[in-house]
C-alpha positions as CSV (number, residue, x, y, z in Angstrom):
1,M,0.0,0.0,0.0
2,D,1.4,3.4,-1.0
3,T,0.7,5.6,2.0
4,E,3.6,8.0,1.7
5,A,2.5,11.6,1.7
6,S,-1.2,10.4,1.9
7,L,-2.8,13.0,4.1
8,V,-6.0,11.9,5.8
9,A,-8.1,14.6,7.5
10,I,-10.2,13.8,10.5
11,V,-13.0,16.1,11.4
12,D,-14.8,15.5,14.7
13,D,-15.9,17.7,17.5
14,E,-15.1,15.1,20.2
15,E,-11.4,15.3,21.2
16,S,-11.2,11.6,22.3
17,V,-12.4,10.5,18.9
18,R,-10.0,12.8,17.1
19,K,-7.1,11.5,19.1
20,A,-8.0,7.8,18.7
21,L,-8.6,8.1,14.9
22,G,-5.4,10.2,14.5
23,R,-3.4,7.4,16.2
24,L,-5.1,4.7,14.1
25,V,-4.5,6.5,10.8
26,R,-0.8,7.2,11.7
27,S,-0.3,3.6,12.8
28,A,-1.4,2.5,9.3
29,G,1.3,4.8,7.7
30,Y,-0.8,7.8,6.7
31,E,-0.2,11.4,7.7
32,A,-3.2,12.6,9.9
33,A,-4.5,16.1,10.2
34,V,-7.2,16.6,12.9
35,F,-9.8,19.3,13.0
36,S,-12.3,20.1,15.8
37,S,-14.8,21.8,13.5
38,G,-16.0,21.7,10.0
39,S,-15.2,25.4,9.4
40,D,-11.5,24.8,10.4
41,F,-11.3,21.9,7.9
42,L,-12.9,23.9,5.1
43,Q,-10.4,26.7,5.6
44,S,-7.5,24.2,5.5
45,L,-8.5,23.2,1.9
46,Q,-6.9,26.4,0.7
47,L,-3.5,25.2,2.0
48,R,-3.4,21.5,1.3
49,L,-5.9,18.9,0.0
50,P,-6.1,15.6,1.9
51,R,-6.4,12.4,0.0
52,C,-9.6,11.7,2.0
53,V,-11.5,13.0,4.9
54,V,-13.1,11.1,7.8
55,L,-16.0,13.2,8.8
56,D,-18.4,13.2,11.7
57,L,-22.0,14.2,10.7
58,R,-23.2,15.7,14.0
59,M,-21.1,18.7,14.9
60,P,-22.2,22.2,16.2
61,R,-22.5,25.1,13.7
62,V,-21.0,23.5,10.6
63,T,-22.3,19.9,10.3
64,G,-20.8,17.1,8.3
65,F,-23.4,17.7,5.6
66,D,-22.3,21.3,5.4
67,V,-18.7,20.2,5.0
68,Q,-19.7,17.7,2.2
69,Q,-21.4,20.6,0.4
70,G,-18.4,22.8,0.9
71,I,-16.1,20.2,-0.5
72,M,-18.3,19.9,-3.6
73,R,-18.6,23.7,-4.0
74,A,-14.8,24.0,-3.8
75,G,-14.5,21.4,-6.6
76,A,-11.9,19.7,-4.4
77,G,-12.8,16.1,-5.3
78,V,-11.8,14.8,-1.9
79,P,-13.4,11.5,-1.0
80,V,-15.5,11.5,2.2
81,I,-15.9,8.8,4.8
82,I,-18.8,9.5,7.1
83,I,-18.7,8.4,10.7
84,T,-21.7,9.0,13.0
85,G,-23.2,7.9,16.3
86,D,-26.6,9.0,15.1
87,D,-27.3,6.6,12.3
88,T,-30.6,7.1,10.6
89,T,-31.9,5.9,7.2
90,D,-32.3,9.6,6.1
91,S,-28.7,10.5,7.2
92,R,-27.3,7.5,5.4
93,E,-29.2,8.1,2.2
94,R,-28.3,11.8,2.2
95,A,-24.6,11.3,2.9
96,L,-24.3,8.6,0.2
97,R,-26.4,10.7,-2.3
98,D,-24.1,13.7,-1.6
99,G,-21.1,11.5,-2.6
100,A,-19.8,9.9,0.6
101,R,-17.5,6.9,-0.3
102,A,-18.4,5.1,2.9
103,Y,-20.8,5.5,5.9
104,L,-19.8,4.0,9.2
105,R,-21.5,3.9,12.5
106,K,-19.7,4.8,15.7
107,P,-18.0,3.2,17.5
108,V,-16.1,2.6,14.3
109,D,-14.5,-0.7,13.6
110,D,-10.8,0.0,13.0
111,A,-10.3,-2.5,10.2
112,M,-13.4,-1.3,8.4
113,L,-12.3,2.3,8.6
114,L,-8.8,1.6,7.4
115,E,-10.2,-0.4,4.5
116,A,-12.4,2.5,3.6
117,I,-9.5,4.9,3.8
118,Q,-7.3,2.7,1.7
119,G,-10.0,2.5,-1.0
120,A,-10.6,6.3,-0.9
121,V,-6.8,7.0,-1.2
122,R,-6.4,4.5,-4.0
123,F,-9.5,5.3,-6.0
124,G,-10.5,8.8,-5.0
125,A,-14.0,10.2,-4.8
126,P,-16.9,8.1,-6.3
């Protein structure tokens, strides 16, 4: 697997989740950038595009859905992997319709997340 210089962005308002996912992503050989808000992540797109973003849906102010829309408006073509503790049929359908490459329920299975990241890095946005 070619993970050299593969930046994975992690966007979640929960610090413990950001830390755990950052460690997991780095242990798999990727570079990790963590963001506590959707707005911070969207601003970072001007500096460097990640190879994929692991994105929580339920965040204050700027939600995961808002971030997905921002990525599309920017024409960034960054594949999105949704993680959420609030799994509903409507959320799942909307996230996938808006272009999410994967939709995973929290607590996230490490192997499933790494497999989704590997696919996103290798094949890009759907």
